N, C-alpha and C positions, 0 to 999 in steps of 0.2 A: 441416440437421441439425448438431447439436452433441451432445458427450459430455463429461463429468466423469471427469477421472484424478487418483488420488490418487499425490502424488509423494513419495518417501521422503527427508528431510533427511539421510540418512546418505551417499548418494551427491553430495556436493558436489565439483565438479571446479574444475580452473584450466585455461585455455585460453592456448595460445601461438601467436599468427600467426607462423609461422615464415617469414622471408624468403629463401626458397630451396626448392628441389624436393628432398624426403627421398627419399633410395635407401637408406639406411642409418640406422636410430632410434638406433643406438647410439653413432654418431659426432655425431648431432643432439644427443644428450643431453649428449655432452662438450664440444661447443659453447657450452652454455649453462652448464657447470658439474657436471653431472651432478645427480642426484636431490637429492644432500645439498646442491649449491651452489643449486638452484632452492628448496630447501625453506627456507633460509637467508634468500633473497629475499624469499619469500614473508612470512616472519614479521616482517619490517620493512616497513611501509606505505609508509616514506619512500625507499626503496631502488628503483632502477631495474634490470631484467633485463639482465645484461651478455652480449653473444652475440661470442665470437671465433671468426672462421672459421679461425684456426690455432691451436688451444688448446695446443699444444706449445711455441709461440713466446713466451717471455718479452715480446718487443717488440712482440707483437700489440695493436693498439689496438681495444676493443671498439667495437661497436654498440649502443647502450641502446635498450632498450624501455620504454614508459609503460606503467604499472598502471591499468587502468580496471574501475571495477565494471559488472557486466551481468547481464542476468536471461536468459541462452539457455538452450537445451535441447539436449543431444547426442543425436541419434536413431539409430537402426540401423534401416536400410529393409531389406527383403528382397523379392526378387521371383521368385517360381515360375512357369515357363512348363511348358507340356506340352509332350512331345518331338512329337506328332503334330499340334497345332495351335499354333503360336508365338504367335498373336493372342490366345490366352486366358492370361491372366497371372493370378496372384493376389499381392497385395501387403500385406504385414503390417509394423508398424512396433513398435519398442519404445523407450521411454525410458529412457536409461542413466543419466542424472543432469541436475544444474541446473549450469550455470557461472556462478558468483559473479563470477569474476574473470578479466580476459583482458588479456593483455600484447599489445601493439602495437609496432612498431618503425616509426615514422614518421620518424623523423630521418634525416640524411644521414651515410654513413659517410666518416670522417675521413682523412687521408692516414695511410700506415703507411711505418714507418721501418724497415728493414731492416738487419741486421748483415752487410753486404758491402762488401767494398773493391773500388772500380773502379779498375781500372790505366789507365795512359795508351794502351795498344793496343787498348783497348774490353772487354778480359776481366774477369769478375767473381770474386770469391773469397768464400767464406764465412767469417766469422770467429766462428761459433757456438762451435766447438769450442776456440777459442783466448781467447774472453774468459768464457764461462760454466763455472763450477765444477761439475762433476758428481760429482765423486770427491775424495777428499782427496789433495793432489797434494804433491810434492816441491818444492825452490826451483828446479829447472829449469823448471818450468811457469809461475813468476811472473815470470823474467827472460828468457823467449824474446822475440825482436823481434816487435810486433804494430803493424801500421798503427794509426793514430790513428782513433778511433771515437768520436764526439761525439754522442750521441743529443739531440734538443731537449730542454730541460728542462720545456716545458709544450706541449701541445696544445690545439686550440680549446676553449674553454670552453662553446660552445653548439654543438649539432647541427642547429640549425632555423633556416632563413633569417629575419632580423629586418629591418625598418628602421631603420637606424642614422642620427640627424640629429645634427649638430654642435651641441653646445650654445651659446648665446652666455655673454658674461662675466656673472659675478654681479654683479647691480645691487644695491648696498647702499644704506643709507638716507643721507639728507644728513648728512654729519659723522662717517661711519665711518673709524676710522683702521685699518689691518691691523695686526697683532702684529709687534713689530719684526724678530723671528727670520724672519718669511716674506718680509721686503722684499728681501734679497739671496740668501736661502738656497731659498727654495720658489719655484717656477713661480707658483703661484696657488692659493689655497684654492678647492676644489671647490665649496663652498657656506658660506653664512654660518653664524654660531652659532645653535643651535636657540634658538628663540624663548620660553624658560622664563623670561626675565628675572630672571636671578639675579644678584647684585653679587659679583663676584671681586676677591680681595685677596692682595697678597704679604705676607711678613714685614716687608719695609722700609715699606710704605705707612704713612704718618701720619695719614691722615685717615679715622676709623672712621665708616661710615655710621650713621646713627641711624633711617632708615626705609627701606621697599623702594622700588621703582619703582611708578610709579603703572600702569603695564601689568601688572605683577604683581598688583595689587591688583585689578585690572580680570578677570584670567584666573580668579582664586580666587573671587571673588564670582559669576562665571558657572557654576562647578561645585559650589560651595557650597549644595547645595539639601537636603539630608538632614540630621537631626539628629545623625548620627554625625559628619557632616563637621564641624559645629560643636563637637561634644563633643570631637574629636580635636584641633581648634585650642587648644582650651581647655587640653588636657593638654600641648600642646608648650609654652604660656606658661608653666605652672606648674612646668615641670620645670627640669632643670640648665641651666646657659647654653651649655653646648658637647656638641654629639652628633656622633656618627658615623651615616652612612647606616644602617649594619647595626643600631645600635642603636636607632634611629627605628623601622626596620621591626619590630624585636622588640616594642617596647613601644606601637607603634599598630597598630590593626586598621583599615587604610585601604588601599584599592586603590593599586597602585604609581602609576598614572597620575594620581591625584589628589595622591599624595605629591609628586610632581614640581613641583606649583602650589602647594602649600602651605608648603614650605621656603623657597622666595624670598620669601615675605612674612613669614617669621620670624627670618629669619637670612642673613647674607653666608656664602661659602664662602671658606675659606682655602687658597690653592694652594699655598704654600711654608712653611718655618719648622715647628716643634715640634707645630703644629697644622693642618699640612696635610690636605688631604681632609676636614676636619670642618668642620660648620656652627656657627657663632658668631651667638649672639643680638645682634640690633641694640642698638648703644650699648655694648658691652660689649667692652674691650680686653684681650685675655689679656698683652698684653705688658707692661701696666703694674699687673696684678693677681697680685701671687704665689700667691694662693688657686688660680690656674687651672692650677696645676702637675700636679694629678692628674687634668688633661683632656687632657694632652699625647698624643700618639700614640707608639705603638712599633710599627715594622715588624718583624714577627717573621716567620723563614722556616724552616721545619725543616730541620734540617742533615741531610746525606746524606754518610754516608762509614763505612768500616768500623769506625772509631774509635767511632760512635755504635752499632754494633751492626746495622747494614744498609747496604744498596747500593742504588742507582737502581733495580733491578728488584725488590726486595721493600720498597720504602719504605710504612711503616705507613698513610699517609693518600694515597691516589691522585689524580693529577692530574685536572684537569677537561679537559683536552685532552691529545693526545700525538700526535705526527708519526708513530707506528708505526700509528696508527690513521685517517691520512689517506686521505680518498676522494677520487677526482676529482669535480670540480664537476657533470659531466654525469651521473654516476651518481646524483643524487639528484633527487627530486622537490621543484620549490621551490613548492608551493602558496602562494599568498599570500592568507591570510583577510581577510575586510573589517573593517577597524579599527573598532571599537566607540566611541562617541561617550562622554567621561567623564559627561556629564549623564544618558546613558541608563544609568548603571550602579546596580544597586539598591543600597538602604541595608544596611550592613555591621551588622546589629543586629535586635534584636527590632521595634522600631518600625517596620520596613518590613514585617511581617507575613509575613516568611519562615519556612521551618521551621527546626527546632533544628538541624539538619544542613547549617548555612549553610558556604559556603567561606570559609575563616579567611586572611587574607593576612599573618598574624603569623610572625616567623622564631622558631627555639627560640632559646633564652640562651645556648646554645653557640656562636651566630654572632658574639657580640661581648662573652662573658664567657670569662676563663679560670680554670680550677679545676683543683686539684690532683687526680690520678688519672683524668684525661681527656684525650683526643687533640682536637687543634684541627679543624674540620671541613675546610680547605683548607690548602694546604702555604704558603701565605702568606696571613698575619692582619695586620690592621692593629686594635691594641688601643689602647683609651684606658687610662691608668694607674690609673684608678679601677675600670676592669672587670677587673683583674688580682687576681683574688680569692684570693691566697696570703700569708700572715703574712710568710714571709720576703721577699718581692717588696715589701710594703708597709713593711717596715724599713729596705729600699734606699732607697726613694722618699724617705722621710721622714728621710733623714741631716742634710739641712741645714733641715729646717723653723723657720721663725722668723729664718732666717740669709741669706734671699736677697738678692742685691744687685744682679745684673744678669741679664737674659733674654737667652740666647743662641740664635743662629738654631740651631744643632745639639741643644743640649740643654735649651733653654728654661730653666727656673728650677731643673733639678735639677743635681746635681754634674755635672764634667766625666766622660765616659765611663760615665754611668749607663746609657745603653740597653745598652752592651755588657755591663754585670754583669747586668743583667735577662735578656739574651738566655742568657746561660751558665747562670742559674739554672733559665730555663723548659726550656731544652735538656735540663739533666740530669733535670728532671722527666719529661719525655716519654721519655727514654732507659730511666728505671726501670719506667716503664708499660708499656713495649714488653717490658722483659725480664719483667716480671711476666706478661706474657700469652703470651709463649713459656715461661716456665716450666709454665705448667699445661698447655700442649700437651705439651712433652715429657714431663712425668710420666703424662700420658693414653697416649703411644705406650710409654712402658716398662711400663705396667700391660696393655697389649695384648700385647707381647712375652711377660709372665713368663706369662701365662695360656694363650699359645699351644700347643698339644702337637705342633706340627710345626714348632717352632724349638728348637734345643738353645743354651740361654744359653751354655754354654762357647764357642762359636763366635765370641763377641764379645769383645773386649780391654777391658775397663772404664778400665784404665790408661792409655789412648791420651786419657783425658778431662783427666788432670791439665794437660797444658800449655795447655788453654783459657782459663784463668784467669775462670772462671765466665762466660765468653761461650756464651751459650745456643744460638748458630749452629752451634757445634762438635758432632757427633756421632761415632758410633763409627768 
């Protein structure tokens, strides 16, 4: 016999297979970070659940649990027995919810390193009260003698057993010559250069290639199967002779994997000089063409100091990565998706018959163009001089137009220290943008204070703002 039961979608549960016998639920929750820590881990599918058997110990190394999808049910069983006849029992069952996610602790526990000093006589002394700052202390706390305590800089990167096999030496093709710097300074390269078949040149190279490698042509011909690929190739041929990677990505709607194969058949890559990290069309020598001055690269970085109105903690542009947000390798799930073949990628356009809301691979113009009144998307940007859309900057670049004599490795066709002048102008413009934004925030806060019946404006001394010299970071 069978029956159909209706399940409520509201009762979705999360299961944790705890590796221990639970006698105190509160202590168990504390070991996995509490409800708040558990919720934070559940909100990020890439994170593993950390369990600390000594949650009060900052030196406790966690055990990590993997996250798995599940389709289990949480049942509550009841068995009622008659007092007079124990053999006669009535069993009832209730479905409390559906378990859609389960955390399982399947890895090995790592070594634990305790803050303990071992004396020669075999006695052990705890160092927690001497090395952990639990409250504000005076100078005597920091000058007290403490035994040397050096915890290991890193623990095991893996918590599951793997078969490790020593790799043989990399077998390069015949005629391969390793870079000069690696012959004496490096033990050896772990792998050969990735086979995109690009040509790399330095500033001092005299021979400019006029055509790509044959292997690059073969690779592009293999993946150039859609009309949109041919269109992208034509657009790149008819465009300017020197491009940055971000500029190409912002002007071509092409999959990144295909773009890696298209660029080597159109241009060579400059490694050093005023056109470093740029793609130069085959046969074009920027060192002999003064018109290539506008295509030079400018390495611009947002300056950070109180002189510019902000510190490292309140930078207007956030960093891509930070050491403050570092997570141990064992606390992340490293799911390896199956790599897609570039020949199987759908076409980027209406010709492929896809819907109107297709995936766009193009970047925004702000990824390679600098304009007045806007902030760069990253703290470090590589701009081409022609993409600096500011009149005052163009006047600095064109100071020696028609009078270029020699191409220098540092300044190219520009006058000496032109890059420094451009950075000063851009930094001052960014400073004005930040001050304008903070001015709006300050005026808003003043309006809120003025209309608040709970605050007496006489309590604030507005005269204290005189010494701020228009620095909007200074308040009452």
